[in-house]
Wavefront OBJ file of the C-alpha trace (Angstrom):
o trace
v 0.285 -0.142 -0.073
v 1.270 3.505 -1.074
v 0.975 5.992 1.398
v 0.238 9.596 0.313
v 1.915 13.137 2.044
v -1.883 14.862 1.987
v -5.520 14.068 0.593
v -6.260 16.490 -3.114
v -9.497 15.715 -3.460
v -12.996 14.637 -1.468
v -16.073 13.516 -3.068
v -18.884 12.116 -1.096
v -21.749 10.593 -2.693
v -25.322 10.828 -1.890
v -24.678 12.459 1.695
v -27.976 12.995 3.137
v -30.319 10.102 0.861
v -28.699 11.448 -2.190
v -29.840 14.630 -1.590
v -26.505 16.370 -1.216
v -23.326 15.583 -3.661
v -19.627 17.045 -2.199
v -16.587 17.607 -3.954
v -13.829 19.641 -2.091
v -10.408 20.370 -3.566
v -7.925 20.581 -1.317
v -4.966 22.582 -0.317
v -2.029 20.613 0.898
v -1.578 22.246 4.082
v -4.773 23.882 6.460
v -8.423 23.701 5.056
v -11.305 24.005 7.943
v -15.424 24.046 7.254
v -17.183 26.354 8.281
v -21.146 26.437 8.411
v -24.124 27.000 10.167
v -25.142 24.141 12.880
v -26.843 20.945 10.918
v -25.529 21.719 7.434
v -23.164 18.484 7.515
v -19.554 19.579 8.411
v -19.065 17.118 11.051
v -21.285 14.129 8.864
v -18.658 15.160 5.400
v -15.627 14.458 8.468
v -16.582 11.775 9.914
v -17.603 9.847 6.603
v -13.749 10.401 5.245
v -12.517 8.891 8.438
v -14.732 5.896 8.310
v -14.093 5.263 4.730
v -10.138 5.636 6.025
v -10.237 3.030 8.803
v -12.647 0.831 6.464
v -9.797 1.114 4.167
v -9.338 -2.807 2.485
v -11.696 -3.635 4.180
v -15.044 -5.621 3.437
v -17.282 -3.093 5.793
v -15.657 0.242 3.892
v -17.816 3.108 3.649
v -19.743 3.116 -0.052
v -19.376 6.864 -1.668
v -16.211 7.794 -0.639
v -14.261 8.935 -3.543
v -10.201 10.218 -2.071
v -7.641 11.169 -4.783
v -4.347 11.338 -2.746
v -0.938 13.128 -3.351
v 1.041 11.743 -4.971
v -1.445 10.206 -7.395
v -0.109 6.486 -7.447
v -1.010 6.409 -3.297
v -3.618 4.774 -2.278
v -3.929 5.806 1.750
v -2.441 7.800 3.803
v -2.073 8.600 7.579
v -4.186 10.168 9.986
v -5.679 10.711 12.991
v -8.927 12.355 14.201
v -8.749 14.689 17.439
v -12.474 14.999 18.781
v -14.288 18.376 20.559
v -15.657 16.526 23.769
v -14.465 14.708 26.736
v -17.002 12.124 28.388
v -17.308 10.267 31.568
v -15.564 7.183 30.660
v -18.207 4.302 31.268
v -16.355 1.671 29.366
v -15.449 -1.388 31.507
v -13.513 -2.683 29.020
v -11.860 0.836 28.545
v -11.087 0.559 32.305
v -9.663 -3.323 32.070
v -7.047 -2.506 30.243
v -5.858 0.504 32.520
v -4.946 -0.860 36.378
v -1.253 1.863 37.437
v -3.647 5.068 37.065
v -7.421 6.087 37.874
v -8.720 7.583 33.985
v -12.189 9.090 34.346
v -12.778 10.171 30.908
v -11.960 9.481 27.212
v -9.061 12.403 27.686
v -7.894 10.246 29.340
v -7.728 7.184 28.230
v -6.499 9.316 24.821
v -3.859 10.613 26.925
v -2.425 7.449 28.588
v -2.608 5.743 25.155
v -0.419 8.868 24.250
v 2.298 8.526 27.163
v 3.357 5.168 25.378
v 3.692 6.525 21.952
v 5.653 9.363 22.901
v 8.111 6.903 24.617
v 8.440 5.818 21.462
v 8.932 8.676 19.862
v 11.787 9.251 22.085
v 13.733 6.208 21.622
v 12.769 6.894 17.655
v 14.711 10.333 18.377
v 17.286 8.723 20.035
v 18.449 6.307 17.156
v 18.059 9.174 14.963
v 20.988 10.231 16.528
v 22.333 7.487 16.636
v 22.251 7.062 12.633
v 24.112 10.338 12.012
v 27.257 9.335 14.280
v 27.320 5.477 12.686
v 27.007 6.526 8.940
v 29.120 9.782 9.798
v 27.184 11.925 8.609
v 28.370 15.485 7.020
v 27.614 17.640 10.462
v 26.464 14.900 12.654
v 26.892 16.636 16.025
v 24.542 20.221 14.427
v 22.217 17.719 13.053
v 21.669 15.540 16.249
v 21.587 18.623 17.909
v 18.236 19.842 15.599
v 16.492 16.669 16.182
v 16.578 17.437 19.876
v 15.610 20.503 19.647
v 12.747 18.432 18.152
v 11.064 17.938 21.709
v 12.334 20.765 23.794
v 10.319 22.533 21.100
v 7.595 20.939 22.626
v 7.894 21.264 26.004
v 8.185 25.007 25.302
v 5.757 25.354 23.885
v 3.729 23.880 26.758
v 5.102 25.703 29.546
v 4.510 29.004 27.844
v 0.524 28.144 27.105
v 0.053 25.945 30.891
v 2.159 29.533 32.781
v -0.496 31.246 33.617
v -1.920 28.281 35.902
v 1.764 27.578 36.987
v 2.270 24.237 35.618
v 5.535 23.197 34.226
v 6.375 20.242 31.888
v 8.943 18.323 34.353
v 11.997 17.635 31.455
v 13.559 14.522 33.775
v 11.152 12.178 33.257
v 10.708 9.859 30.423
v 7.217 10.794 30.278
v 4.379 13.457 30.676
v 4.350 15.272 34.034
v 4.239 18.522 35.811
v 4.840 20.619 38.329
v 2.461 22.278 40.066
v 2.520 24.087 43.429
v 5.630 22.339 44.210
v 3.685 18.591 43.438
v 4.091 16.733 40.421
v 1.198 15.694 39.129
v 0.155 13.814 35.681
v -1.325 14.997 33.097
v -4.735 13.527 33.667
v -5.320 16.241 36.779
v -5.403 19.273 33.981
v -8.213 20.850 33.396
v -10.260 19.337 30.093
v -8.510 22.110 27.975
v -5.242 21.587 28.892
v -5.893 17.870 28.085
v -7.354 18.775 24.537
v -4.434 20.991 23.747
v -1.948 18.256 25.509
v -3.498 16.109 23.458
v -4.076 18.048 20.470
v 0.217 18.431 20.553
v 1.270 15.426 21.635
v -0.632 13.737 18.804
v 1.247 15.925 15.803
v 4.497 15.902 17.616
v 4.947 11.763 17.249
v 4.403 11.722 13.968
v 8.519 13.134 13.788
v 7.426 15.489 10.820
v 6.021 13.306 8.592
v 3.315 14.041 6.519
v 0.151 12.637 7.406
v -3.561 14.012 7.979
v -4.792 15.603 11.301
v -8.983 15.514 11.144
v -10.348 17.847 14.038
v -14.399 18.290 14.593
v -14.556 21.558 17.029
v -11.025 21.094 18.606
v -11.014 24.847 19.956
v -14.782 23.453 21.746
v -12.899 23.303 25.303
v -10.016 26.083 24.429
v -9.914 29.737 25.734
v -9.494 32.091 22.721
v -5.399 32.873 22.519
v -5.517 28.851 22.645
v -7.879 29.136 19.683
v -6.419 31.159 17.693
v -2.721 29.800 18.576
v -4.110 26.501 17.422
v -3.533 26.086 14.068
v 0.270 27.490 14.088
v 1.231 25.189 16.972
v 0.412 22.775 14.842
v 2.682 23.899 11.936
v 5.441 24.494 14.750
v 5.024 21.144 15.289
v 5.264 19.302 12.007
v 5.190 21.690 9.085
v 4.092 18.826 6.811
v 0.916 17.524 8.893
v -2.598 18.657 6.572
v -5.351 20.076 8.669
v -8.947 19.208 7.569
v -11.317 20.812 10.216
v -14.069 21.570 11.438
v -14.829 24.815 13.248
v -17.522 27.816 14.300
v -15.346 30.177 16.080
v -13.829 32.639 14.092
v -10.872 32.954 16.524
v -9.592 29.329 14.989
v -9.304 31.605 12.126
v -7.620 34.820 13.426
v -3.970 34.227 13.065
v -4.173 34.360 9.306
v -5.946 30.943 8.561
v -9.097 33.197 6.726
v -7.530 31.913 3.278
v -7.865 28.740 4.299
v -12.212 28.299 4.957
v -14.235 26.730 2.635
v -18.139 27.131 3.652
v -20.407 23.476 3.289
v -22.650 25.671 0.839
v -19.840 26.395 -1.711
v -18.485 22.702 -2.042
v -22.351 20.891 -2.398
v -23.562 19.811 -5.822
l 1 2 3 4 5 6 7 8 9 10 11 12 13 14 15 16 17 18 19 20 21 22 23 24 25 26 27 28 29 30 31 32 33 34 35 36 37 38 39 40 41 42 43 44 45 46 47 48 49 50 51 52 53 54 55 56 57 58 59 60 61 62 63 64 65 66 67 68 69 70 71 72 73 74 75 76 77 78 79 80 81 82 83 84 85 86 87 88 89 90 91 92 93 94 95 96 97 98 99 100 101 102 103 104 105 106 107 108 109 110 111 112 113 114 115 116 117 118 119 120 121 122 123 124 125 126 127 128 129 130 131 132 133 134 135 136 137 138 139 140 141 142 143 144 145 146 147 148 149 150 151 152 153 154 155 156 157 158 159 160 161 162 163 164 165 166 167 168 169 170 171 172 173 174 175 176 177 178 179 180 181 182 183 184 185 186 187 188 189 190 191 192 193 194 195 196 197 198 199 200 201 202 203 204 205 206 207 208 209 210 211 212 213 214 215 216 217 218 219 220 221 222 223 224 225 226 227 228 229 230 231 232 233 234 235 236 237 238 239 240 241 242 243 244 245 246 247 248 249 250 251 252 253 254 255 256 257 258 259 260 261 262 263 264 265 266 267 268 269
């Protein structure tokens, strides 16, 4: 299976029982879908995500056609960020975790990301070792740039959380915070802090590789300053990430992303 770098075009037949056909030409960087409640923003994203999740499976979502770049690509790496934090009631999920107390879906996503964050750090180390073992010119300077990726992420989080006095503990492999002289896990953060941390961690662990980040109203738990900075922060951590999101908030586009907005009515035929 050949992986693409980004999605060029989305076509959906028979959205809402054949009454709407979607044709959406996408930018390789940022794509923001807007429209009033009930017009189909989330439905469009959900249909595309369901299609990608079922790719090469018998229960594949029908009526969807995606065009990738490069043209010979047949699928793409992607992640999905949802907006709402719900209590984690599933006993199956609770039984998976034995070493901590998780109370919501955001907590469970953070728990999974902690594991991936450990893998990410191993990957960073391997990339730096390869520079020296392969005698790459200017290996030391290039290794410093690789190490700076993690430091940049930590600096961003510290700057975002400074108003509440939280800073990342930098001598631990997993993510913990200092707060009022206490060491706390990320599960004790507010919903908005968890949401932002999940988004940034999700982007970071891709190691700047091309992939797609779907976000359905990610601003719901974020205060307005974070809404304004959200897209720029994602692009800072991974400039090769294609963003496809829905939003009701004008703050999300206030940092220079107004030209990236598409109204649902403009892609309906």
